[in-house]
C-alpha positions as CSV (number, residue, x, y, z in Angstrom):
1,X,92.8,-7.3,-214.6
2,X,96.4,-6.0,-214.3
3,X,97.4,-7.0,-210.8
4,X,100.5,-6.5,-208.7
5,X,101.5,-7.3,-205.1
6,X,102.8,-4.6,-202.8
7,X,103.7,-5.3,-199.1
8,X,101.8,-8.6,-199.1
9,X,98.6,-6.9,-200.5
10,X,97.3,-7.4,-204.0
11,X,96.4,-4.4,-206.1
12,X,94.8,-4.0,-209.5
13,X,94.9,-1.1,-211.9
14,X,91.3,0.3,-212.1
15,X,89.2,-2.0,-214.3
16,X,85.9,0.0,-213.8
17,X,84.6,3.3,-212.6
18,X,81.6,2.1,-210.5
19,X,83.3,1.8,-207.0
20,X,84.6,5.4,-207.4
21,X,81.1,6.6,-208.1
22,X,79.9,4.8,-204.9
23,X,82.6,6.4,-202.8
24,X,81.8,9.9,-204.1
25,X,78.1,9.3,-203.2
26,X,79.1,8.2,-199.7
27,X,81.3,11.2,-198.9
28,X,78.5,12.9,-197.1
29,X,75.0,12.1,-195.8
30,X,72.2,12.1,-198.4
31,X,68.6,13.1,-198.2
32,X,65.7,12.0,-200.5
33,X,65.4,15.7,-201.4
34,X,68.8,15.5,-203.1
35,X,67.9,12.5,-205.3
36,X,68.4,11.8,-208.1
37,X,72.1,12.5,-207.9
38,X,73.9,12.1,-211.2
39,X,77.6,11.6,-211.1
40,X,79.4,11.7,-214.5
41,X,83.1,11.2,-215.4
42,X,85.4,10.4,-218.2
43,X,87.1,7.5,-216.5
44,X,90.2,5.7,-217.6
45,X,90.0,1.9,-217.2
46,X,92.2,-1.1,-217.9
47,X,91.3,-4.6,-219.2
48,X,93.9,-7.3,-219.8
49,X,92.5,-8.4,-223.1
50,X,94.2,-11.4,-224.9
51,X,96.7,-10.3,-227.5
52,X,94.7,-12.0,-230.3
53,X,91.6,-10.0,-229.5
54,X,93.3,-6.6,-229.8
55,X,92.1,-4.7,-232.8
56,X,93.1,-1.1,-233.6
57,X,90.9,1.3,-231.7
58,X,88.0,-1.2,-231.5
59,X,89.5,-3.4,-228.7
60,X,92.3,-2.0,-226.5
61,X,93.7,-2.6,-223.1
62,X,93.3,0.9,-221.8
63,X,90.4,3.1,-222.7
64,X,88.2,6.0,-221.5
65,X,84.5,5.6,-220.7
66,X,81.9,8.3,-220.5
67,X,80.5,6.8,-217.3
68,X,77.7,8.1,-215.2
69,X,76.1,6.7,-212.1
70,X,72.6,7.9,-211.1
71,X,71.4,7.4,-207.6
72,X,67.6,7.6,-207.2
73,X,64.5,6.4,-205.3
74,X,62.2,3.7,-206.6
75,X,59.6,6.2,-207.9
76,X,62.3,8.0,-210.0
77,X,63.6,5.0,-211.8
78,X,61.4,5.1,-215.0
79,X,61.8,8.8,-215.5
80,X,65.6,8.6,-215.2
81,X,65.7,5.7,-217.7
82,X,63.7,7.7,-220.1
83,X,66.1,10.7,-219.7
84,X,69.1,8.6,-220.6
85,X,67.3,7.0,-223.6
86,X,66.6,10.6,-224.9
87,X,70.2,11.5,-224.4
88,X,71.5,8.5,-226.3
89,X,69.0,9.1,-229.1
90,X,70.0,12.7,-229.4
91,X,73.7,11.9,-229.6
92,X,73.4,9.0,-232.0
93,X,71.0,11.0,-234.3
94,X,73.5,13.9,-234.3
95,X,76.2,11.5,-235.6
96,X,73.9,10.0,-238.2
97,X,73.7,6.5,-236.7
98,X,70.8,4.1,-236.9
99,X,70.5,1.9,-233.9
100,X,68.4,-0.8,-232.2
101,X,67.8,-1.6,-228.6
102,X,68.0,-4.9,-226.7
103,X,66.7,-5.6,-223.3
104,X,69.1,-8.1,-221.7
105,X,67.6,-10.2,-218.9
106,X,68.9,-12.2,-215.9
107,X,71.8,-14.5,-216.6
108,X,72.3,-17.9,-214.9
109,X,75.1,-16.6,-212.7
110,X,73.7,-13.5,-211.0
111,X,73.2,-11.9,-207.6
112,X,70.0,-10.5,-206.0
113,X,66.5,-11.7,-205.3
114,X,63.8,-12.6,-207.9
115,X,61.7,-9.7,-206.6
116,X,64.6,-7.2,-207.3
117,X,65.2,-8.6,-210.8
118,X,61.6,-8.5,-211.7
119,X,61.2,-4.9,-210.5
120,X,64.3,-3.8,-212.4
121,X,63.3,-5.6,-215.6
122,X,59.8,-4.3,-215.5
123,X,61.1,-0.7,-215.0
124,X,63.3,-1.0,-218.1
125,X,60.4,-2.4,-220.2
126,X,57.8,0.1,-218.9
127,X,60.1,3.0,-219.7
128,X,60.6,1.8,-223.3
129,X,56.8,1.1,-223.8
130,X,55.8,4.6,-222.4
131,X,58.2,6.1,-225.0
132,X,56.7,3.9,-227.8
133,X,60.1,2.6,-228.6
134,X,60.7,-0.8,-230.1
135,X,63.2,-3.3,-228.6
136,X,64.1,-6.9,-228.7
137,X,64.7,-9.2,-225.7
138,X,68.1,-10.9,-225.3
139,X,67.4,-13.6,-222.7
140,X,70.0,-14.3,-220.1
141,X,72.6,-11.7,-221.3
142,X,72.2,-9.1,-218.5
143,X,74.9,-8.1,-216.1
144,X,75.3,-10.3,-213.1
145,X,73.9,-7.5,-210.9
146,X,71.0,-6.4,-213.0
147,X,69.2,-6.2,-216.4
148,X,70.1,-3.6,-219.0
149,X,69.2,-1.9,-222.2
150,X,71.9,-2.1,-224.8
151,X,72.1,0.3,-227.8
152,X,73.6,-1.2,-231.0
153,X,74.8,1.2,-233.7
154,X,74.8,0.3,-237.4
155,X,77.7,1.8,-239.4
156,X,77.9,2.5,-243.1
157,X,79.2,-1.0,-243.8
158,X,76.1,-2.5,-242.1
159,X,78.1,-3.7,-239.0
160,X,76.6,-3.4,-235.6
161,X,78.4,-2.2,-232.5
162,X,77.2,-2.2,-228.9
163,X,78.1,1.2,-227.4
164,X,75.5,2.8,-225.2
165,X,74.0,0.9,-222.2
166,X,71.6,1.5,-219.3
167,X,72.1,-0.9,-216.5
168,X,69.7,-1.0,-213.5
169,X,71.4,-2.1,-210.3
170,X,70.0,-2.9,-206.8
171,X,73.1,-4.8,-205.7
172,X,76.1,-2.4,-205.7
173,X,74.4,0.2,-203.4
174,X,73.6,-2.6,-200.9
175,X,77.1,-4.0,-201.0
176,X,78.6,-0.5,-200.4
177,X,76.0,0.3,-197.8
178,X,74.9,3.4,-199.6
179,X,72.1,5.2,-197.9
180,X,69.8,8.2,-197.9
181,X,67.3,9.5,-195.4
182,X,63.7,9.2,-196.7
183,X,60.7,11.4,-196.0
184,X,59.9,9.0,-193.1
185,X,63.2,9.9,-191.4
186,X,64.4,6.3,-191.9
187,X,67.5,5.1,-193.8
188,X,66.9,3.6,-197.3
189,X,69.2,2.2,-200.0
190,X,69.2,4.0,-203.3
191,X,68.7,2.3,-206.7
192,X,71.6,2.8,-209.2
193,X,71.7,3.3,-212.9
194,X,75.0,2.7,-214.7
195,X,75.0,4.4,-218.1
196,X,77.4,5.1,-221.0
197,X,76.5,6.8,-224.3
198,X,79.7,6.4,-226.3
199,X,81.0,3.4,-224.2
200,X,84.7,3.3,-225.0
201,X,85.6,6.8,-226.4
202,X,88.5,5.2,-228.4
203,X,86.2,2.6,-230.0
204,X,83.5,5.2,-230.8
205,X,86.1,7.3,-232.6
206,X,87.2,4.2,-234.6
207,X,83.6,3.5,-235.5
208,X,83.1,7.2,-236.6
209,X,86.3,7.1,-238.8
210,X,85.2,4.0,-240.6
211,X,81.5,5.1,-240.8
212,X,82.5,8.3,-242.6
213,X,85.5,7.0,-244.3
214,X,87.4,9.9,-242.8
215,X,85.1,12.4,-244.5
216,X,83.5,13.9,-241.4
217,X,80.6,16.3,-241.7
218,X,81.6,19.9,-241.4
219,X,80.5,20.3,-237.8
220,X,82.7,17.3,-236.8
221,X,85.8,17.9,-238.9
222,X,88.9,18.7,-236.9
223,X,89.8,21.3,-239.5
224,X,86.8,22.8,-241.2
225,X,88.6,25.2,-243.6
226,X,92.1,25.2,-245.1
227,X,93.3,28.6,-246.4
228,X,95.4,28.3,-249.5
229,X,97.3,31.5,-250.5
230,X,98.4,31.4,-254.1
231,X,101.8,32.8,-253.1
232,X,103.6,34.3,-250.1
233,X,102.6,37.8,-250.9
234,X,99.0,36.9,-250.0
235,X,99.9,35.3,-246.6
236,X,99.0,38.5,-244.6
237,X,95.6,38.6,-246.2
238,X,95.2,34.9,-245.5
239,X,96.1,35.4,-241.8
240,X,93.6,38.2,-241.6
241,X,90.9,35.9,-243.0
242,X,91.9,33.2,-240.6
243,X,91.6,35.6,-237.7
244,X,88.1,36.6,-238.7
245,X,87.1,32.9,-239.0
246,X,88.6,32.0,-235.7
247,X,86.6,34.8,-234.1
248,X,83.5,33.0,-235.3
249,X,84.8,29.8,-233.7
250,X,85.6,28.1,-237.0
251,X,88.4,25.6,-236.9
252,X,90.8,26.8,-239.6
253,X,94.4,26.4,-240.7
254,X,96.5,28.2,-243.3
255,X,98.9,26.4,-245.7
256,X,102.1,28.5,-245.7
257,X,104.3,26.1,-247.6
258,X,106.1,27.2,-250.8
259,X,104.2,24.8,-253.0
260,X,102.0,25.2,-256.1
261,X,98.3,25.8,-255.6
262,X,97.3,22.5,-257.2
263,X,99.5,20.6,-254.8
264,X,98.0,22.4,-251.8
265,X,94.4,21.6,-253.0
266,X,95.3,18.0,-253.5
267,X,96.8,17.7,-250.1
268,X,93.7,19.4,-248.5
269,X,91.4,17.0,-250.3
270,X,93.5,14.0,-249.1
271,X,93.2,15.4,-245.6
272,X,89.3,15.4,-246.1
273,X,89.0,19.1,-245.2
274,X,85.4,20.2,-246.0
275,X,86.3,23.6,-247.4
276,X,89.3,25.2,-249.1
277,X,89.6,29.0,-249.3
278,X,91.8,30.1,-252.2
279,X,93.3,33.6,-252.0
280,X,95.1,35.6,-254.7
281,X,95.3,39.1,-256.2
282,X,91.6,39.3,-257.2
283,X,90.4,38.1,-253.8
284,X,92.7,40.5,-251.9
285,X,91.6,43.5,-254.0
286,X,87.9,42.7,-253.7
287,X,88.0,41.7,-250.0
288,X,86.5,38.3,-250.9
289,X,87.4,34.6,-250.9
290,X,87.2,31.8,-253.5
291,X,85.8,28.7,-252.0
292,X,86.2,25.0,-253.1
293,X,84.1,22.3,-251.5
294,X,85.4,18.8,-250.7
295,X,82.1,17.0,-251.6
296,X,79.8,17.1,-254.6
297,X,80.1,15.9,-258.2
298,X,83.3,16.3,-260.1
299,X,83.3,19.8,-261.7
300,X,80.8,21.1,-259.2
301,X,83.1,21.5,-256.3
302,X,84.1,25.1,-257.1
303,X,81.7,27.4,-255.3
304,X,83.3,30.5,-256.7
305,X,84.2,33.9,-255.3
306,X,82.1,35.2,-252.4
307,X,82.1,37.5,-249.4
308,X,83.3,36.1,-246.1
309,X,79.8,36.7,-244.7
310,X,78.4,34.3,-247.3
311,X,81.0,31.7,-246.5
312,X,80.1,32.0,-242.8
313,X,76.4,31.5,-243.7
314,X,77.2,28.3,-245.6
315,X,79.2,27.0,-242.6
316,X,76.4,27.9,-240.2
317,X,74.0,25.7,-242.2
318,X,76.5,22.9,-242.5
319,X,77.2,23.0,-238.7
320,X,73.5,22.5,-238.0
321,X,73.3,19.2,-240.0
């Protein structure tokens, strides 16, 4: 951790988000009728990694986690685990990642009773079995406070990355004296799930860039269309086309530089923009656009002249992939 001493007290820059989630939960009395309570955040954390371990976006000293902490009763545990598994599967499938799941069990150095660890481990196993999902067991690699399900992505180079995780925790709520009033009118301690889908946002972006080689699918590309006017006299028409595309929430830019068309096309391809819209005299007179696609076999990238409505239809299909 990054630590400093102020007025004889030792402070550390936040290394994890969990205590913050506990404090938010404890801000007011809780009832069993409110549970499960799901608290999510994009939290900035800091880890003092050794300089030799730093590696681009993959391992950094300051990063953002898509953290969530779910407070629940014992009979809600399996359903909440399954909900998170479905969420992780939906996200990874959308990005086109294959993945496998590991169940990590109690390590040698841990806290909590055998009964609590058995209950937590069984809950994770039962949730996976009821969903008919396969997993492997990673003995002794759980967190010190509880077992976990780790989701390992496989990128286009065959490398695996542990990103998503579901950690079941009996200990932190006890240590922070978190409570809720049960149906019996008595105070009870909630059970906690720590979960991330992306893990480190920075690392996930790095994985995505390498996985796609920078050629993101259309729905994910920062710029989906680059408008390329043949000359300055077609700039007004280009800006009108850009306005209509933006109204349809298409991410679009226009190249206003005084460069030759071939140069503009080459630059757009180097930037990995999925679609290039070329505008000249014919397109302006016909109220159309000529479209060039980034992908496809050489010589088959020109999609030809078409109406703006047809281009929007193509984009709609691409954005659903």
